[in-house]
N, C-alpha and C positions, 0 to 999 in steps of 0.2 A: 561374346566374352570380351572383357577389358584387355586392351593391349596398347601400351603407350610408352613414351620416354619423358621423364620429368627431371628437372634440375633440383638438386638437394636444397639449394638456398631458397627456392620457392616453396618447397614442401614443408620444411621444418617449422617456419613461423605459423603456418596454417594448422599443423598438427598440435603445436603448443597451445594455440587458442582453443582447439577442440578439447585438449586435456584440461585446461582451466574451466571451461564450460561444464564438463562432466564431473569436475572435482567439487562443485557446489553441493551443499547439503540439500538433500531432497529425498522424498519417500521412494523415488524410483530406484535410487542407487545404481544408475546406469553408467557403465564404463565403456560401452561400445559406440561406434559411429558408423555411418554409411558412406561409402565412397561410390560415386556414380559417374559414368562417362558422359562427356559433353563433346560437341564437335571440336571445340578449341581447348579442352582441358578436362580437369576433374572437378567435381563438386563434392565437398565434404559436408555432411550434415550431422549435427549432434543435438540431442535434446535430453535434458535430465528431469523434465517435469516442471521446471521453473523458468529455465532459459533455453532458447533454441537458437542454433547458429548454423548458417549456411555460408560457406566460403569457397571461392573459386581459386583453383591452382592451375596456372597455364601449363600445358603439356602438348607434346606432339602425339596426336592420337592416330593409331592404326585401326582400332576398333573401339567404339564407344557405346555399344549396344547392350550394356549390362551394368550391374551394381553389385556391391558386396558389403556385408556387415562384418566389422572387424573390431578387435580389442584395441583401443586407442593407445594405451601405454606401450604395448608390444610393437605396434607399427611405428611409433615415434622412435623407439630404441633402434629398430631396424634401419630407419632412414638416417639416424645420426651416425651409425657405424658404416654406412655405405659411402660410395664415392660421390663425386660431384654430379655425375649423370647416372640415373637409375632407370632401368627397363622394368616395366611391370607387365605381367601377363597373368591371365586367370585361367584356371582349370576348373573342374567340377567342384572341388572341395577346398581349394587353396588359392591365395594370391601370392604369386612368386615375384620377389624383388631381386633383381640381378644387377650387380655393379662389378665390372671386370670379370674376374673368375669366381667372385663370391655370389652365392645364391642362397637366399633366405626365404622360407615359406611360412606364411601365416594362415592358419585354418579359418575358413569362412564360416560365420554363424548364420543361422536362419534369420532372414529379414523379418519374419513375423514376431521375433523376440524384441525388435526395435520399436519403441513407441512412435506413433505417427506424428509428423511435424504439425504444430498447432495451426489452426485456421486463423488467418490474420484479420484483425479488425480494419475497417476502412479508416485510415488515419492520414491526415494531411501532414506531410513532412516539411520541416523548415531547415534551411542551411544554418550551420553553426560552426564557429571556429573550433577545430578539434583541440588545439593547444590550450585554449582558454577553458574549454569544457574539462579537459584533463586536469588542469590546475584547480578548478573549482571542486572537482570530486576529491582530489588529493587533500585539499585544505579542510574539507568537511568530514570525510569518512572516519577520521580518527576520533571525532566527537560522538560517534554513535555508541550505543550500549552494546556490550558483548552478548548479552542474552536478555530476553524480555524480563523486565523486573516489575512491571506494574501494568495498568490497563492500557498504557500507550505503546504504540509500535515504534519503540526507540532504537530498534536494530536496523532501521531504514533511514535513508536520506529523504527529506521532504522537499518537493519542488513546487513553488508557487509562482504564478505568472503575474507580472506587473508591467503592462505595456510591452516594450521590446526587451524586457529583462526577465530572466528566470532566477528567482531567489532560491538557492540551494542551501539547505540547512541540515546539520547534524546535531543531535542532542542526546544526552544520556540521563537527563533529569537533574544534573548538577552543573553541567556546562553546556554551552551552545556555541556553535561556530556557523556563521552565515557568510556565503560568498555569492556575489551577483554575477550572472553571466549575461553579456549583451548579445542579443540575437539579431539576425538580419531581418526577421519579421516577428510578429507577435505569435504566441501560442495561447490557445484557449483551454484552460484547465477547469472551467466551470466553477471558479472560486473555491475549489477544493484542492488541498495539497495532494499531489501524486507521490506515492511512497516507493522509492527504488530500494530493493533489498541490498544489503551491504555487499553480498557476493556478486550481485548483478553489477554494482558500481565498479567493483574490481575488474570484472570482465570487460566492461565498457572502456576503462582506462587502457587495458592491454590492447584492445581492438583498434583504438583510434590513435595510438601514439605515433604511428608512422604516416598519418594523414594531416593535411592542412585544414581541410573542411570535411564535415560529414553532414548527413541529413538525419534529423530526429523528429519524433512526434509522439504524443501521448494519446492513447485511447482510454476507454473505460477501465480496462484491465491490463493493457499492454503498453510498453514503451518499445518503439522500433528505432534502431540505429542502422543506418544504411551507408555503406561506402561503395565505391565502384566495383569492388570484388567480393563484398560480403553483406550479409543481412543478419542482424542480431535482434531477437525478440525476447524482452524481459517481462516476465509476469509480475505485475505490480503487487506490492503488499496491500492488505486491507487492514482496517482498524483505525483507531483514533490517533491523532497526533496533537501535541500541545499547541495552543494558540500562541505561537512564538511572538507575533506582533504585539499581542496584549502584554506579554512578559517584558518585552523591550520598552513598551510605553510606560511600564511601571517605574522605570528609572527616570524619575521626573526632574532631577536636579541637572542644572547646566554646569555645575562645578566640575572642573577637570584638572587632572594632574598631567603635566608634560615632562617626559623623561627620555633620555637617550636609550635606545634599544640595546646598544652594545654594553653600556654601563649597567643597565638593569639585569641583563642576562648574566654578566660576570658576577655581580653581587648575589643574585638569586642562586646561581650554581654553587657558590661557596656556602650559602646559608642552608642549602638542601643537603649538605653533608650530614647534618644532624637532624634529619627527618626520615621517616619511613612512610609506608602507605597509609598509616593511621594518623600521622602528625600534620598539622597545619603550620603555616608560617604567619606570624602576626605582622601585618603591614601597618605602620604608624605613619599617617600622612600629615606632614607639617608644611608650613609656608614655603620653605626652601629646600626640603629634602624628603626622601622616603626612608624610614628606618624599618629594617626587617629583622625580626627576632625569631630564632628557632631553638628548640630544645628537645633532645632525645634523652630520656631518663637513663641514667647509668652510663651514658656514652659521652655527652658533651653538649655544648650550646654555641650559638653564633649570633653576633650582632653585626649588621651591615648597614652602611649609609650610602645613599645614592643622591646626588644633587638633582633637584626637580623644582618645578614651579607649580603652585597650587592656587587656583582662583578662588577657593572657598575661604571661609573664616574659621579660625580655631584649628583643632586637630581632630582626626578621625582614626580610630583603631578598627581594623577589619581583618579577621582570620580567613585566609584563603588556602585552597589546596595548591601547593607550589607547582605540582606537575601539570595541572590544568593551565596555570599561567605560562609555564615554560613551553608547553605544547603549542600555544598560540604565538608566543614570541618567536618560536623557531620558524614560523611562516613568514616572518618579516626579515628585513635586511639590517645589518649593523648600522647603516647610515640613517635608518628611520628614526623618527621621533614617535614615541608611544604616547597616545592619549588614553587616560583612564578616567572614565566618568562614573561618579558615585553619588549616592544620596545619603546613606548612613551605614552603620555597621551591620544592619539586618537585611538590607536590600541588595540585590545583585549589582555587580559592577560591569560596565561595558568597556572593553579594551579594543582599540583599533589603531592602525597607523594614521598619523596626522594627515589630514587632507584626503583620506580614502574612506568614503562611506559605503563602499561595496564589500569590504571585508571587515568583520568584527567578531568578537567573542563576548558572550555573556556568561559570567561565572557567579554561582551562588556562594555566599559566605558560609563557612562551616559553623554550625551551631554548637555552642559549648554547653 
């Protein structure tokens, strides 16, 4: 029977990760997890059919020769209202949590109701900077589609290897954001993009945010993330993904507009007052400025000018979704210079911070 003492500040972060894992959309609809004794603490296991998590919680163990299947939400609430040090003991049907004079009991479920932890593929793991991985996921996850809209798996993030870099891409069919991650070693993805489900990417971000480095690796169907105290297994999505490199190469012009991020954001924010989800903003590119024109029927209109330099000849008018532009500009800093590369008003534009080829967005113009 389990019997131990555990610190609240160790237990709560682990239980919150378990909750996030089990909250992902899955045909399992699993809300329970398994707590198992170990010589030096507790091991929490959660599996929802798509993602599997094991996480170690240090504890002073008096008896570690058992396990229990418990409802994750109720256990988290119990631990949150308990004191700093919690005593846990197991009887035949319950796990008893005691802190001071308070005693809360959670009914144990049958372990056979809990799905078995997935068998792990043999995957070579590579060390990666956890902060940079988290940044790359944060920058690209917002570009994914909310739901599957066509033949492509656009609700996922695509990862492609290129030497010692992993190119992470989010795309919804109308905009694309790419962020490169530098690795300590190379990863072999067999020239095929690996598709991380959006919910899995959210879970990875939460798992790694308190670590400097983590280990990761891709198998045929699995992504494994390993930290000193945890192991996360993400079931990769299947399906087609657009050939993003081909789309990027289609922007053949070297003509660029350079403009202050701070000034562009300020002007765009004002112009967006007279737009809704169905309206575009017309960007008129001239030699020394960008003119933005917005109009919302029966409400009003706006015209904004921003100083800029344009390396092309003549003028170009291109209608763009202002929210897509603003979403990417928000990933930059006010001191950045924005580079906008374009070919004509029918081809996609590429936006990036000047001098940074690792982060960029590709946005399709709105067809009238």
